[in-house]
C-alpha positions, 0 to 999 in steps of 0.5 A: 795738052801738057802730056801731048807736048811732053810726048813730043819732047820726050818728057816724062808723061803726065798722068791723071786718075782713071777713076775718081769721085764726081768733080775730080780730075779723073777720066771717069767720074761717075758716082760709085765708079771709083769703088766699082773699078778699084774693087775689081782691079788686081793688086798691081793696078795703078789708078792712073792713065796718060792725060792725053787719053782724055783727048781721045775719049771725047771722040768716043761714044759707047753707043756708037761702038756698040749701038743698041739698035745693032744688037737688037737687029742681030738678036732678031736675025739670030732667031730662036737661039738668041736672047736679048736682055736690056737692063735699066742700069748704068755702066758700073751697076753690073759690077756688084750687088743686085744687078751683077747677080741678076745679069750673071744669073741670066747669062748662066741660064742662057748658057745652060739652055743653049750649051746643054746637049739634048739627049737622044732618045734611046730606042727600046728593043722589040721583045 
C-alpha cells in the first residue's frame, strides 16, 4: 500500500525482490525459484519490482490465464497434427536440469516431425 500511496503523491517507488527464498518478502518465494530465475536473467537484470504489483498478483491465477482444460480441448480439435504433453513439474522445474532437457527434447522432436517436409516420390521414367 505504501507504493500505491507513493505513486499517488509522486514519491519514489517502493521496490521488493521479484524472487527470493521461501519466507522472504519477494513476490515469488518458491523453493529453487531464486536460483532458476537469476540463472536465466541477463547481466543488467535487477531483482526488483514495484511493490504494488503484489496487489494485482493476488487476482491472477495462471490456470485461469492458460487453463489446462482449454489446452486439452484445443489439442483434441487440432487433430493428428497436434501433440499434447503434460509433465509432473512446477513452474521453475522446466528452467534447468532433467526436465528442461526432457521438455526441450520433446519440443524439438515435435518440430522436426511437423516441419520436416515430405519428399515427393520421384517418378522413374519408363524404358
